[in-house]
C-alpha positions in Angstrom: 7.8 52.1 -5.0 7.3 50.4 -1.6 4.1 48.4 -2.5 6.0 46.8 -5.2 8.9 45.8 -3.2 6.2 44.7 -0.1 4.7 42.5 -2.9 7.6 41.2 -3.9 8.9 40.4 -0.2 5.1 38.7 0.3 5.2 36.7 -3.0 8.6 35.0 -2.0 8.0 34.4 1.8 5.0 32.6 0.9 7.5 30.5 -2.0 9.5 29.8 1.2 6.8 29.0 3.3 5.8 25.9 1.2 9.3 24.9 0.3 10.1 21.0 0.6 13.5 19.5 0.9 12.8 16.2 0.9 13.8 14.1 -2.4 10.8 11.2 -3.1 11.4 8.5 -4.6 11.9 8.4 -8.2 12.8 12.6 -8.4 15.5 13.8 -9.6 17.4 17.2 -8.5 20.2 19.2 -10.2 23.2 20.8 -8.5 26.0 23.1 -9.9 27.8 25.7 -8.5 32.1 26.2 -7.4 34.2 24.7 -4.6 36.9 25.7 -2.6 40.2 23.7 -2.4 44.1 23.7 -2.2 44.3 22.7 -6.2 42.8 25.5 -7.5 38.9 27.1 -8.0 36.7 23.6 -8.9 33.3 23.8 -10.6 31.4 21.1 -10.4 27.5 19.8 -11.6 25.9 16.7 -10.4 22.8 14.9 -10.2 20.8 13.3 -7.4 18.5 10.6 -7.7 15.6 9.4 -5.0 16.1 5.6 -4.2 14.6 4.5 -1.0 13.0 6.3 1.7 13.1 5.0 5.3 10.0 4.4 7.1 8.9 6.2 9.8 10.3 9.3 9.1 14.0 8.1 9.4 14.9 9.8 6.2 15.9 8.8 2.8 18.7 7.8 0.6 20.1 9.1 -2.7 22.1 8.1 -5.6 23.8 10.6 -8.1 27.4 11.5 -9.9 29.2 14.3 -10.6 31.3 16.1 -12.8 33.9 18.6 -11.3 36.7 20.6 -13.2 39.6 22.7 -12.0 42.5 24.5 -13.2 45.5 26.8 -12.5 49.0 27.7 -12.7 52.0 27.7 -10.7 55.3 29.2 -12.1 54.2 29.6 -15.5 52.9 25.7 -15.7 49.4 24.7 -15.9 47.8 22.2 -14.1 44.3 21.0 -14.7 42.2 18.4 -12.8 38.9 16.6 -14.0 36.9 14.5 -11.9 34.1 12.3 -12.2 32.3 10.7 -9.0 29.7 8.7 -8.1 28.0 9.2 -4.3 25.3 7.5 -2.0 24.1 10.1 0.4 21.8 9.5 3.6 19.4 12.1 4.4 18.1 12.6 8.0 16.6 15.8 8.6 13.7 14.4 9.7 14.9 12.4 11.7 16.8 15.4 13.6 13.4 17.4 13.6 14.9 20.2 10.9 12.7 22.4 8.9 11.1 21.2 5.6 13.1 23.2 4.0 16.4 22.0 5.0 17.7 18.9 3.4 21.2 17.7 5.7 22.9 15.0 4.2 26.4 12.4 4.4 27.7 10.0 2.4 30.5 8.1 0.4 31.2 9.5 -2.8 33.8 6.9 -5.3 35.7 9.5 -7.6 37.6 9.3 -10.6 40.7 12.0 -11.1 42.3 12.8 -14.2 45.5 15.4 -13.5 47.0 16.7 -16.2 50.5 18.7 -15.8 53.1 19.9 -18.2 54.6 17.7 -20.3 58.4 18.0 -18.6 56.7 17.7 -14.7 56.8 14.4 -13.3 55.1 13.0 -16.7 52.6 14.9 -18.3 49.5 12.5 -16.6 48.3 11.1 -13.4 44.7 9.6 -13.0 43.5 8.0 -9.5 40.8 6.2 -7.5 39.3 7.7 -4.6 36.7 7.4 -1.7 36.0 9.7 0.1 33.0 11.2 2.6 31.1 14.3 2.8 28.3 16.0 4.5 25.9 19.0 3.6 23.5 20.8 3.8 20.8 22.9 1.1 18.0 25.3 2.1 15.0 25.6 -0.4 13.5 29.0 -1.1 10.8 27.3 -3.2 10.0 22.9 -4.0 12.0 23.2 -6.7 15.2 25.8 -6.2 17.6 25.8 -3.3 21.4 26.7 -2.3 24.0 23.8 -0.9 26.8 23.9 0.5 28.7 20.6 1.3 32.3 19.7 3.0 34.7 17.0 2.7 35.7 14.4 -0.3 33.7 14.0 -3.1 34.9 15.1 -6.9 35.7 18.6 -5.7 37.7 17.9 -2.1 37.0 20.6 0.2 34.0 22.7 0.6 31.8 23.3 -2.3 29.0 26.4 -2.5 25.8 26.4 -5.4 22.2 25.8 -6.5 20.0 22.8 -6.1 16.8 22.9 -9.2 14.5 19.9 -8.5 13.4 18.4 -11.8 10.8 16.0 -10.6 
């Protein structure tokens, strides 16, 4: 049993040594997870696409989109919020000499939210458009799989925790 455990630890350690966080131009990654907010516990799924790499290890730019959903109840009433957003992020890990396994970024999200309330609560539907800033980081265990954390606005607003998987 000890030998099996040692082999597993060595394989995971070697995979982590070769993990690269950078999303190359033309590459796509998928993100999914949960969030924390004052309006329920949102779930989200999104994607980032590498669009531009700055010269001289100054970082790169991604564009992406995200869908979110949350539902909660209060005093016997049920509320839901569906969000859709487009984002742009500047990834600056190389600029500040972060480990190649870490991806740090900041950016803006333009989001549209559809709020659904009970029929007798201030009208049954409400929607709004907002612009929000976010900052986050990802840690990659392998070249394709990592975890992420993000704070700020976006389509979830608050804090997000999840996984990231690179498709290309």
